[in-house]
C-alpha positions in Angstrom: -31.7 1.5 103.8 -33.4 1.6 100.3 -34.0 5.3 100.7 -30.3 5.9 101.3 -29.4 4.0 98.2 -32.1 5.8 96.2 -30.8 9.2 97.6 -27.2 8.3 96.6 -28.2 7.5 93.0 -30.3 10.6 92.3 -29.0 13.9 91.1 -29.1 16.3 94.0 -26.5 19.0 93.8 -24.4 20.3 90.9 -20.7 19.8 90.8 -18.7 23.0 90.7 -17.4 22.4 87.1 -20.9 22.1 85.6 -21.2 25.9 85.4 -18.2 25.9 83.0 -19.9 23.6 80.5 -21.7 25.4 77.6 -24.8 23.3 77.3 -25.5 24.1 73.6 -21.9 23.2 72.7 -22.2 20.0 74.9 -25.4 19.0 73.0 -23.7 19.6 69.6 -20.7 17.5 70.6 -23.0 14.7 71.8 -24.8 14.9 68.4 -21.5 14.6 66.6 -21.0 11.3 68.4 -18.5 12.0 71.2 -18.8 9.6 74.1 -19.3 10.9 77.7 -15.8 9.9 78.7 -14.4 12.0 75.7 -16.6 14.9 76.8 -15.1 14.7 80.3 -11.6 15.0 78.7 -12.8 17.9 76.5 -14.1 19.8 79.5 -11.1 18.9 81.7 -13.2 17.0 84.2 -12.0 13.8 85.9 -13.5 11.0 83.9 -14.7 9.0 86.9 -16.3 12.1 88.5 -18.0 13.1 85.2 -19.3 9.6 84.6 -20.6 9.4 88.2 -22.7 12.5 87.7 -23.7 11.5 84.1 -25.1 8.1 85.4 -27.1 9.5 88.3 -30.9 9.3 88.1 -32.2 12.6 86.8 -28.8 13.8 85.5 -28.9 16.9 83.4 -25.7 15.7 81.8 -27.4 12.6 80.5 -30.5 14.6 79.5 -28.6 17.1 77.4 -26.4 14.3 76.0 -29.4 12.4 74.7 -31.1 15.5 73.6 -28.0 16.5 71.5 -28.0 13.1 69.8 -31.8 13.3 69.1 -31.6 16.9 67.7 -28.8 16.0 65.4 -30.6 12.9 64.1 -33.8 14.9 63.7 -32.0 17.6 61.7 -30.4 15.0 59.4 -33.8 13.3 59.0 -35.6 16.5 58.2 -32.9 17.4 55.7 -33.0 14.0 54.0 -36.8 14.1 53.9 -36.8 17.4 52.2 -34.3 16.3 49.7 -36.0 13.0 49.1 -39.4 14.7 48.5 -38.2 16.5 45.4 -37.4 13.2 43.7 -34.4 14.7 42.1 -31.9 13.0 44.3 -32.3 9.2 44.2 -29.3 8.6 46.5 -30.8 10.9 49.1 -34.1 9.1 48.9 -32.3 5.8 49.5 -30.4 7.2 52.5 -33.7 8.6 53.9 -35.4 5.2 53.6 -32.4 3.5 55.4 -32.5 6.3 58.0 -36.3 5.7 58.7 -35.6 1.9 59.0 -32.9 2.5 61.6 -35.1 4.9 63.6 -37.9 2.4 63.4 -35.6 -0.4 64.6 -34.3 1.7 67.6 -37.9 2.5 68.5 -38.9 -1.2 68.3 -36.0 -2.3 70.5 -36.9 0.5 73.1 -40.5 -0.6 73.1 -39.6 -4.2 73.7 -37.1 -3.5 76.5 -38.7 -0.5 78.1 -42.4 -0.8 77.2 -44.6 2.2 77.2 -42.7 4.1 79.9 -43.8 7.6 80.6 
């Protein structure tokens, strides 16, 4: 029975509409901050079906969504770090410090709840 449940919750086959999604665009939209349900609407996919595939274990939809968010935050952080290093922009240095604190906080929460997974 548990193998049936495990099989039902893992990504196994692609839905036909997945080929119509431009993954680079999908990642950029995730980085901007759109939620998965909004992306379903954007790509004209039934919300429940999209979320079903999004929440499966090993879902490429979730992977690329999280990657898009990470890439965007990383680009912003790199840009802020570069601007803050020059010392000419005090506001940017303050934003960068706040950004680093937020990243540190998210990492601490993840470590507490998920430990050293991987």
